[in-house]
One Martini backbone bead per residue (centre of mass of N, CA, C, O) as a GRO file, in nm:
protein
   66
    1MET     BB    1   0.056   0.064  -0.019
    2ASN     BB    2   0.303   0.256  -0.008
    3ARG     BB    3   0.381   0.234  -0.306
    4ILE     BB    4   0.130   0.374  -0.416
    5LYS     BB    5   0.160   0.641  -0.266
    6ASN     BB    6   0.440   0.710  -0.379
    7LEU     BB    7   0.356   0.711  -0.677
    8ILE     BB    8   0.144   0.935  -0.656
    9ILE     BB    9   0.334   1.155  -0.552
   10LYS     BB   10   0.531   1.152  -0.792
   11ILE     BB   11   0.322   1.227  -1.007
   12GLN     BB   12   0.239   1.500  -0.882
   13ILE     BB   13   0.518   1.631  -0.900
   14LEU     BB   14   0.552   1.607  -1.213
   15LYS     BB   15   0.278   1.786  -1.269
   16ASP     BB   16   0.403   2.025  -1.140
   17THR     BB   17   0.391   2.398  -1.257
   18LYS     BB   18   0.432   2.653  -1.069
   19GLY     BB   19   0.757   2.733  -1.133
   20GLN     BB   20   0.781   2.772  -1.444
   21ASP     BB   21   0.742   3.077  -1.495
   22LEU     BB   22   0.980   3.181  -1.329
   23ILE     BB   23   1.199   3.041  -1.493
   24GLU     BB   24   1.135   3.169  -1.765
   25TYR     BB   25   1.183   3.464  -1.676
   26ALA     BB   26   1.477   3.425  -1.587
   27LEU     BB   27   1.585   3.337  -1.862
   28MET     BB   28   1.505   3.590  -2.018
   29ALA     BB   29   1.668   3.788  -1.847
   30GLY     BB   30   1.939   3.658  -1.911
   31PHE     BB   31   1.933   3.696  -2.218
   32VAL     BB   32   1.909   4.003  -2.213
   33ALA     BB   33   2.171   4.056  -2.056
   34VAL     BB   34   2.364   3.927  -2.260
   35ALA     BB   35   2.284   4.103  -2.500
   36ALA     BB   36   2.354   4.373  -2.367
   37GLY     BB   37   2.654   4.304  -2.321
   38ALA     BB   38   2.721   4.268  -2.627
   39ILE     BB   39   2.628   4.558  -2.720
   40MET     BB   40   2.720   4.684  -2.423
   41PRO     BB   41   3.022   4.693  -2.273
   42GLY     BB   42   2.964   4.877  -2.017
   43VAL     BB   43   2.746   4.667  -1.893
   44SER     BB   44   2.896   4.395  -1.844
   45GLN     BB   45   3.012   4.444  -1.559
   46ASN     BB   46   2.742   4.469  -1.410
   47ILE     BB   47   2.629   4.194  -1.492
   48SER     BB   48   2.854   4.026  -1.367
   49GLN     BB   49   2.800   4.114  -1.074
   50ILE     BB   50   2.511   4.012  -1.055
   51PHE     BB   51   2.569   3.712  -1.120
   52SER     BB   52   2.762   3.670  -0.881
   53LYS     BB   53   2.555   3.727  -0.658
   54ILE     BB   54   2.356   3.507  -0.738
   55ALA     BB   55   2.551   3.266  -0.718
   56SER     BB   56   2.611   3.308  -0.418
   57SER     BB   57   2.319   3.280  -0.314
   58MET     BB   58   2.265   2.998  -0.431
   59GLY     BB   59   2.494   2.855  -0.280
   60SER     BB   60   2.391   2.917   0.005
   61ALA     BB   61   2.110   2.787  -0.026
   62ALA     BB   62   2.213   2.501  -0.096
   63ALA     BB   63   2.373   2.457   0.170
   64GLN     BB   64   2.122   2.488   0.361
   65GLY     BB   65   1.936   2.258   0.227
   66SER     BB   66   2.154   2.004   0.295
   0.00000   0.00000   0.00000
């Protein structure tokens, strides 16, 4: 019986798409930032700093989560 419950829970998790929109918007923002950096070299340093801060925050959050 537990195997069936576990299977049902796994299927529900796979069908869940609540965070999908947020990820898509984040990817689009990243693509726009990279394009802006390629077109305007003066902006690329600022974009690099922002991505470094984001990567640092994500690394800290991942370390706390595990």
